[in-house]
C-alpha positions as CSV (number, residue, x, y, z in Angstrom):
1,M,0.0,-0.1,0.1
2,K,1.1,3.6,-0.8
3,T,2.9,5.6,1.9
4,K,0.3,8.3,2.1
5,E,-2.4,5.7,2.7
6,M,-0.6,3.7,5.3
7,K,0.4,7.3,7.2
8,R,-3.5,7.7,7.0
9,I,-4.1,4.2,8.4
10,G,-1.7,4.9,11.1
11,N,-3.6,8.0,12.5
12,E,-6.8,6.5,12.3
13,I,-5.7,3.2,14.1
14,Q,-3.8,5.5,16.8
15,K,-7.6,7.3,17.4
16,M,-9.0,4.0,17.9
17,V,-6.8,2.8,20.5
18,A,-7.1,6.2,22.3
19,K,-10.7,5.4,22.3
20,A,-10.3,1.9,23.5
21,I,-7.9,3.2,26.3
22,K,-10.8,5.6,27.6
23,I,-13.6,3.1,27.3
24,I,-11.8,0.5,29.4
25,R,-11.0,3.1,31.9
26,D,-14.6,4.3,32.1
27,E,-15.7,0.9,32.3
28,S,-13.6,0.0,35.5
29,R,-16.0,1.9,37.7
30,E,-18.7,-0.4,37.3
31,L,-17.1,-3.7,36.5
32,I,-19.4,-6.6,35.0
33,I,-17.5,-9.8,34.9
34,S,-18.7,-12.8,33.0
35,E,-17.1,-16.3,32.9
36,K,-15.7,-17.9,29.8
37,A,-13.9,-21.0,28.7
38,A,-10.3,-20.6,28.6
39,Y,-8.6,-22.1,25.1
40,D,-7.8,-25.4,27.1
41,A,-11.8,-25.8,27.4
42,T,-11.4,-25.3,31.4
43,K,-13.7,-22.2,32.8
44,D,-10.6,-20.2,34.0
45,D,-11.0,-17.2,31.8
46,C,-13.6,-14.0,32.0
47,V,-14.7,-11.3,29.7
48,T,-15.8,-7.7,31.1
49,N,-18.1,-4.9,29.8
50,G,-14.6,-3.2,29.1
51,D,-13.4,-6.1,26.8
52,K,-17.0,-5.8,24.8
53,K,-17.4,-2.1,24.6
54,A,-13.7,-1.7,23.5
55,Q,-14.5,-4.2,20.9
56,K,-17.4,-2.8,19.5
57,M,-16.1,0.4,19.1
58,Y,-13.2,-1.0,17.0
59,V,-15.6,-3.1,15.0
60,R,-17.7,0.0,14.5
61,E,-14.9,2.2,13.4
62,I,-13.1,0.0,11.2
63,R,-16.5,-0.7,9.2
64,R,-17.1,2.7,8.8
65,I,-13.5,3.9,7.8
66,F,-12.7,0.7,6.1
67,P,-15.5,-1.0,5.0
68,T,-13.8,-3.7,3.0
69,F,-11.2,-4.8,5.4
70,G,-11.7,-8.2,7.3
71,I,-11.6,-8.3,11.2
72,I,-10.4,-10.9,13.6
73,A,-11.4,-10.2,16.9
74,E,-11.3,-11.7,20.2
75,E,-14.4,-11.6,21.8
76,K,-17.1,-14.1,20.7
77,E,-14.3,-15.3,18.1
78,L,-15.3,-12.6,15.6
79,H,-14.3,-13.0,12.2
80,I,-15.2,-10.9,9.2
81,L,-14.1,-11.9,5.8
82,C,-12.2,-9.3,3.9
83,T,-13.9,-7.7,0.6
84,D,-11.2,-5.7,-0.7
85,A,-10.9,-5.8,-4.4
86,K,-7.0,-5.1,-4.5
87,H,-5.8,-6.6,-1.3
88,D,-6.1,-9.6,1.4
89,I,-6.1,-7.1,4.1
90,Y,-7.6,-7.6,7.6
91,F,-7.6,-6.6,11.4
92,T,-6.8,-8.4,14.4
93,I,-8.0,-7.1,17.5
94,D,-7.6,-7.8,21.1
95,P,-9.8,-5.0,22.9
96,L,-8.8,-5.7,26.4
97,D,-5.4,-7.4,26.8
98,G,-5.2,-8.8,30.3
99,T,-8.4,-9.1,31.2
100,K,-7.7,-10.8,34.9
101,A,-5.3,-7.8,35.7
102,Y,-7.8,-5.4,34.9
103,T,-10.5,-7.1,37.0
104,R,-8.2,-7.3,40.0
105,G,-7.4,-3.5,39.5
106,Q,-3.8,-3.5,38.7
107,S,-2.0,-0.5,38.1
108,H,-0.2,-2.4,35.3
109,G,-0.6,-5.4,32.8
110,V,-3.6,-4.1,31.1
111,G,-3.6,-3.4,27.5
112,T,-5.3,-3.1,24.0
113,M,-4.0,-4.3,20.9
114,I,-4.4,-3.8,17.1
115,A,-2.8,-4.8,14.0
116,L,-3.2,-4.9,10.2
117,V,-2.1,-7.8,7.9
118,C,-2.1,-7.0,4.3
119,D,-1.4,-9.6,1.7
120,S,0.2,-12.0,4.3
121,K,2.4,-9.1,5.9
122,I,1.8,-7.2,9.0
123,V,1.7,-3.5,7.7
124,A,0.7,-1.7,11.0
125,A,0.7,-2.6,14.6
126,Y,-0.2,-0.7,18.0
127,I,-0.3,-1.5,21.6
128,G,-1.9,0.7,24.0
129,D,-1.0,0.7,28.0
130,V,-4.5,1.4,29.7
131,N,-3.0,2.5,33.0
132,T,-0.3,4.9,31.6
133,G,-2.3,6.1,28.4
134,E,1.4,5.1,26.3
135,I,0.8,4.0,22.9
136,Y,3.3,2.0,21.1
137,G,3.3,1.0,17.2
138,Y,4.3,1.8,13.5
139,T,3.0,1.2,10.0
140,T,5.3,0.7,7.1
141,A,5.1,4.4,6.3
142,D,7.6,5.0,9.1
143,K,11.3,4.6,8.4
144,K,12.8,1.3,8.3
145,G,13.4,0.0,11.9
146,F,11.3,2.8,13.6
147,A,8.4,2.2,16.0
148,L,6.8,5.4,18.1
149,R,6.1,5.7,21.8
150,K,3.4,8.2,22.4
151,R,3.9,9.3,26.3
152,F,2.4,12.3,27.9
153,G,1.7,13.9,24.6
154,I,5.3,13.3,23.4
155,T,5.8,11.2,20.5
156,S,9.6,9.6,20.5
157,P,11.3,6.3,19.2
158,L,10.9,2.9,21.1
159,Q,14.5,2.5,22.4
160,P,15.5,-1.2,22.6
161,E,18.8,-1.7,24.9
162,I,21.5,-2.8,22.7
163,E,24.5,-1.4,24.1
164,R,24.3,-3.2,27.5
165,S,25.4,-6.9,27.7
166,L,22.9,-9.4,28.7
167,A,24.8,-9.7,31.8
168,K,23.8,-6.2,32.7
169,Q,20.3,-6.8,32.0
170,Y,17.4,-8.9,33.6
171,L,15.3,-11.7,32.0
172,Y,11.6,-11.5,32.6
173,L,9.7,-14.6,33.0
174,R,5.8,-14.8,32.3
175,H,5.6,-17.8,34.4
176,A,7.1,-19.3,37.7
177,P,10.6,-20.0,37.7
178,S,9.8,-23.5,38.7
179,T,7.9,-24.1,35.4
180,Q,11.2,-23.4,33.2
181,P,13.6,-25.7,31.5
182,D,16.9,-26.6,32.7
183,L,18.5,-24.6,30.1
184,I,16.7,-21.3,31.1
185,Q,17.1,-22.0,34.5
186,K,21.1,-22.0,33.8
187,M,20.2,-18.7,32.1
188,Y,19.3,-16.8,35.5
189,R,21.9,-18.5,37.8
190,P,24.3,-16.1,39.7
191,L,26.6,-14.6,36.9
192,G,29.7,-16.1,39.1
193,K,28.1,-19.4,38.8
194,G,27.8,-19.8,34.8
195,G,24.4,-17.3,34.7
196,L,23.6,-15.3,31.5
197,F,21.7,-12.7,33.2
198,K,22.0,-10.1,35.8
199,D,18.5,-11.5,37.5
200,I,15.0,-12.2,36.7
201,E,11.8,-10.3,37.2
202,V,8.4,-12.5,37.2
203,G,5.0,-11.0,36.0
204,G,1.9,-11.8,34.0
205,G,-1.1,-9.7,32.8
206,S,-0.9,-8.5,29.2
207,I,1.3,-9.7,26.8
208,G,1.6,-6.5,25.1
209,T,2.7,-4.4,27.9
210,A,5.1,-7.1,28.9
211,M,6.8,-6.8,25.5
212,A,6.8,-3.2,25.7
213,R,9.4,-3.5,28.6
214,L,11.5,-5.3,26.4
215,W,11.0,-2.7,23.6
216,K,11.7,0.3,25.9
217,G,15.0,-1.4,27.3
218,E,13.5,-2.4,30.7
219,V,14.8,-5.8,30.4
220,G,17.0,-7.6,28.0
221,A,15.0,-10.7,27.2
222,I,11.6,-12.4,27.7
223,C,10.7,-16.1,28.0
224,I,7.4,-17.2,27.3
225,N,6.0,-20.9,28.3
226,P,4.3,-23.0,25.8
227,H,0.4,-21.6,25.3
228,F,-2.2,-21.0,23.0
229,E,-1.4,-18.6,20.6
230,T,-4.0,-16.3,19.3
231,P,-4.0,-14.1,16.1
232,W,-5.0,-11.2,18.1
233,D,-1.9,-11.6,20.7
234,L,0.7,-12.6,18.3
235,T,0.3,-10.2,15.1
236,P,1.1,-7.0,17.2
237,V,3.5,-8.4,19.3
238,L,5.4,-10.2,16.2
239,G,4.9,-6.9,13.9
240,I,6.6,-4.4,16.3
241,S,9.4,-7.1,17.9
242,Q,10.4,-7.6,14.2
243,R,10.2,-4.1,13.3
244,L,12.7,-3.3,15.8
245,G,15.1,-6.3,15.2
246,F,14.2,-8.6,18.0
247,I,14.3,-12.7,17.2
248,F,12.4,-15.6,18.5
249,L,14.3,-18.7,19.7
250,K,12.6,-21.8,20.3
251,V,13.7,-24.1,23.5
252,D,13.2,-27.7,23.3
253,A,14.8,-31.0,24.0
254,S,17.0,-30.6,21.2
255,G,18.4,-27.1,22.4
256,I,17.8,-23.6,21.6
257,R,17.6,-22.2,18.0
258,E,16.0,-19.2,16.2
259,F,12.9,-19.8,14.5
260,E,10.2,-17.3,12.7
261,P,6.7,-17.1,14.3
262,K,4.3,-17.4,11.2
263,I,1.4,-15.3,10.8
264,I,-1.9,-17.0,12.1
265,T,-5.7,-16.5,11.5
266,K,-6.7,-19.2,14.1
267,V,-6.1,-20.2,17.8
268,T,-2.9,-22.6,17.6
269,E,-1.0,-24.4,20.4
270,S,2.4,-23.6,20.9
271,T,4.2,-26.5,22.6
272,F,7.7,-25.2,23.2
273,F,9.3,-22.4,25.3
274,Q,10.4,-19.1,23.8
275,V,13.3,-16.6,24.3
276,I,13.0,-13.2,22.6
277,I,15.9,-11.2,22.5
278,H,17.5,-8.5,20.1
279,K,19.6,-9.8,17.4
280,K,22.3,-7.6,18.5
281,H,22.6,-9.6,21.6
282,L,22.6,-13.1,19.7
283,A,26.2,-13.6,19.5
284,E,26.4,-13.3,23.3
285,M,23.8,-15.8,23.8
286,R,25.4,-18.1,21.6
287,K,28.9,-17.8,23.1
288,W,27.2,-18.5,26.7
289,I,25.0,-21.6,25.4
290,K,28.4,-23.1,23.6
291,E,30.0,-22.7,27.1
292,N,27.2,-23.6,29.5
293,A,24.5,-25.7,27.6
């Protein structure tokens, strides 16, 4: 798509994300929580009025501004087919990422995410932090390697930490340390005893706002346990990560190796652990693996 059109699309998406943030905040004043089945068929998930109203807004705005574009959205597993004559183009929407954190009233770990896929390529992706109001994202109209961070009304580039070694940074775990395979547990041993990282942090909630910590340089890598991968979570995370030069590593019984996640349109089970780091740190990790794995 042409640069001018992509700039327009980016501006419209950012407006939607800002509206979603406001809706989710407003709805927190009187939460209505409903139970729903998780992807493993348990009843260990929920949906709120914030999720529903934010998704309704996204769909309404997309149908108004981009009537031929398809939509894949989380709530009610919404799937609207693309009718565009020129492109196979569709949005993915996670209206409220980190619903459980939202219901607990957390001051972190709540986001809203949207991405645009055109002819099998992610051409735009934006993530909003509901608690801080920050927005992260890009379109292909932006200069190569650039993604923005809107904070306190100021737009600046996202700045990954590529100068400091992994030994001076933290590994961020999305699940308990005891659930990690041996190779990852070795990574966060004390540095004097063969570790790769300075230390670890552990947290859950929104995958989008968690990944933003990596993109901003607050942590040096993120580990993700096996899970059910969804289009609305993977697409924006993958788009921004690749845009900024981050790579995905698969950890399984055969060791650790680089892989490229595929864009998906349906919920898919991921059966292996992943570590996400910047490509500038790959040589350091390979050296450590050779000496310690």
